[in-house]
N, C-alpha and C positions, 0 to 999 in steps of 0.2 A: 489856545491860551486866551484867557479873558483879558480885556483891556485893563482890569484892575491889577493884573500881575505884570503888565508890560513895563512898568516903571520900577519894578523890584529887581535889582541886579542878581538876587539869589536865584530867581527863576528864569530870567531872560539872558540870552546870549547874543553878543554881537557876532557878525559873520566870522571875524577872525578868531574869536573865542570858540565858536562852534567847530571851526576847522581844527583847532588845536585838540579839542576833546575827541572829535571824531577820528583824528589821526592816531589817537592812543587806543582806539577800539571801543569807545564808550557810546552807548545810545544816549539820546537826549535825556531820558528819564534818569539813567544812572549818573550821567554827568551832573545833573541837578543835585542828586543826593550827595555826591562827593564834594561838590563845590559848597553846598550848604553846610557840610561838616568841616569846611575850612581847608580843603586840599586843592592843590593845583593839579593839572592833568598829569604831570610827571610823577608827583607824589602819589596821586590816586592809583596810577598804574602799578607802582611797586607794591602797594598794599593790596590792591584788588587781586593781582595775579597770585598772591600768597594766601588767598582765601579769607581775607578780612572784610567785614562789612564796613561801611563808612562809620557807623557808631563805634564798632570795636577799634578801628584804626584811630579814631579820635581819642579814645581812652588811652591807648598805648602812646600816642603822640604826646598827650598831656603828661604822661608819666616819664617822658624823656627819651622814648624810643623813636628815632627819626626814620624817614623813608630811605635815608642813605645806608642804613644797616637794618633793613626789615627782617633779615634772617635771624637777627638777635631776638626780636620779638617772637618770631616763629618758634625758636628753640624754647623760650620760656613758656609759651602757650602750650606747646606739645607736652610739657611736664605738668600741665594742669594749673599753672599760676595765672592769676588775674594780673592785669597791668599794674595795679597799685602794689600788690604783694611782690611782683617781680622787681619793681623799682626798689623796694626796700632791701630785698636780697642782693640785688646788684650793687646797691650803694654800700652794703656791708662787705662786699668783696667776694661774693660767691658766684660760681658758674651755675647754670640751670641744673646740671646733674648733681653738683655738690649741694645746692640748696634743697633739692628734693630729698636727699638722704637726711639732712638735718630736720627738714620740715616734717618728714614722716615720723620722726622720733620726738616731735612735740616742741622743738626749739623755735623760738622767734628769731628773726634775723639778727637783732641786736644782741641777744643772748648767745647765739651761735658764734657771732663775731668775737665775743669775749673769750670763749673757749678756744677759738682758732688762734687768737693772739697769744695764748699760753702754750701753743704748740700742738693742739689737738686737731688733727686733720681728718680723723675718722669719727663720724657722728656716733657710731655704736659704742666706741670706747668712752667718749664723753658722757653718753647716756648712762653707762654703767656707774660711773663716778657720781653723776648727778642723782641717780636713783638711790645711792647710798648716803645722800645728803652732804656730799663733799663739793665744796666750791672749787672753781677752776684753779686758783692759786695753790691750794692745798693738793689738789689732784696732780698738778704738774710736779710738785715736790715728791709725791708718792710714786709717780710713774718712773722716777729715776731708779727706784729700787725694785722694779718689776723683774720677775724671773720666770723662765719658761716652766720650771717644774713646780711652781707654786700657783695654784689657781687664783684667778682674780677674785672669785667669790670669797676664798679663804683670806686673801690679803685684805680686801676691803672690809670684810666682816670681823677682822681681828679685834678691832676696837672702834670707838667713835673718833676717827682721825680729826674731824673738824673740831671736836671738843678738846682733843689733846693739843692741837695747834693753838686754840683760843686760850687754854689754861697755861700751857708751858712753852709755846713757841715751836719753831721748826726744828730746834735741836732735839726736843723730845721726840718728834716724829722720826728723826734720824736714828735715835737710839732704839726705838721700838721697831723700826724697819729692820735693823740688824737681827733682832730676835725673831720676827716673823719669817725671815728668810733663812732661818736655821743656824745662825751663829750664836754661840754661847757668849757670855760676858768676857770670858778669858780669851776666846778666839777673836772677838772684836778688838780687844786690847792688842793682841798680837799683830793683827792687820794694821791697826792704827799706828802702832809703834814703828811699823815699816813704811808709814806714810801712804797707806792705801785708803781711799775712800770706799764706801760700800759698793758702789757700782763697779769699780775696778776689782775689788776683792771678789765679787761674785763671778766675774769673768775668769779670773785665775783659779778660783776654787772649782768652778765648773770644769776646768781643764785638768783637775787633779792635783793642784799645787797647794801646799801649805804656805803660810805667810813668808817664812824665811827663804824657802826655795823660790817663790815668786819674786821676791826682792832681788835675788841673785840673777835670775833670768832677765828681769826687767832692767837691771843695771847693765847687763850685757847687750841691751838694745833689742830684746825680743818682745813681741806681743804674746799673749797667752797661747794663741793657736799655733804660732811658730814654735814656741818652746815645747808645746805638747807633741808636735810632730818629731822634733829631735829626740825627745825622751822615749817616744814610742819606738823609734828606729834603733836608738842606742840608749838603753835604760841607764847605763852607768856613766854616761857622758856628763861632764860638768858644763855649766853655762859658758865659762871662759873658753873651754875647748870647742864647744859648738860655734862660738863666735869666730874663733880662729879658722876652723874648717869652712865656715860660711864665707868669711872674708877672702878665702883662697879659692872661691869658686865652686865649692862642693855643696850640692843639695843634700838634705838628710839621707835620702835613699842611697845615693852614691857613696857618701861618706861612710855609711854603715857597712857597705861591702868591703871597704878597706879596713875599717876599724875592727870588725870581727875577725879579720885575718891577722891581726896583730900589727898592722902598720900604723906608725904615728904619722902626723901630718907631713913632716919633712920627708919621710920615706915615700909616702903616698904621692907627693908632688913629684919626686924624682922619677919613680917608676912610671907614673902617668905621662910625664913629659917625654918619656922615651917610647911611648906608644903601647904600654902594657895595660891590660885590664887587671882588676884586682885578683881574679882567679889565676891568670897567667903569671903575674908577679909572684904570687904565693908559691906556685910550683917551682919557679926558677930560684926563688930565695930559700926554698926548702921548708916552707911552712904550709899549713893546710889552707 
């Protein structure tokens, strides 16, 4: 080393400093590079063993990624992010994997954060709405009316939803959503008269119920799928009857075996309590 560099602390090491760097496995040349980049021996070791050069490590450090959690920087780098871009995505509340999905679809961190705030956790879903010119708030409203048997392309292409919202507000969106999901104006009124919103009406309708039937089963404490199972097992059963059987410990399948043999709930409970199956009880009672 020349005498001109001896007074420069960036290039020279005191004996105790040299010991500290050497103990971490650094040569004199590497130690100088890491110290010149602003790292201590402990910091440099954490970054160096994960494949970062001093220059790279300096960029990640300046972006808020410390040597205490170098694995975090590794994860972002592995997904192809620069330090500066990783900082923006992390600040927006995304993990490396999440950020990559949104980034691949052309979202900036701040834009993706807005969609995420409205409840969109999948980038592809948000991208479909965005490509149709629909802003996050309107998209969130429309998504309430999604239905499996209606393609998203048909739903989004039904009209200019953003224009509808701008001109007539969210109420107009709601009315049009009933239509695109297959409900006539009269059917919409029937469901609304029974105090069903569109989302709930879709669930009951998908399970085969009309508005009045759905209201009776809902009033008896059933959700659509539970009510559907009871009606599939016992087509003639009323909601209040199903509630009574259910409250007495009968599942639909078991209740059906008693019901089809002509047992009412009181008789079924008595025979069951004495150890009889539905078939045995029917034979003893003289019914089929």
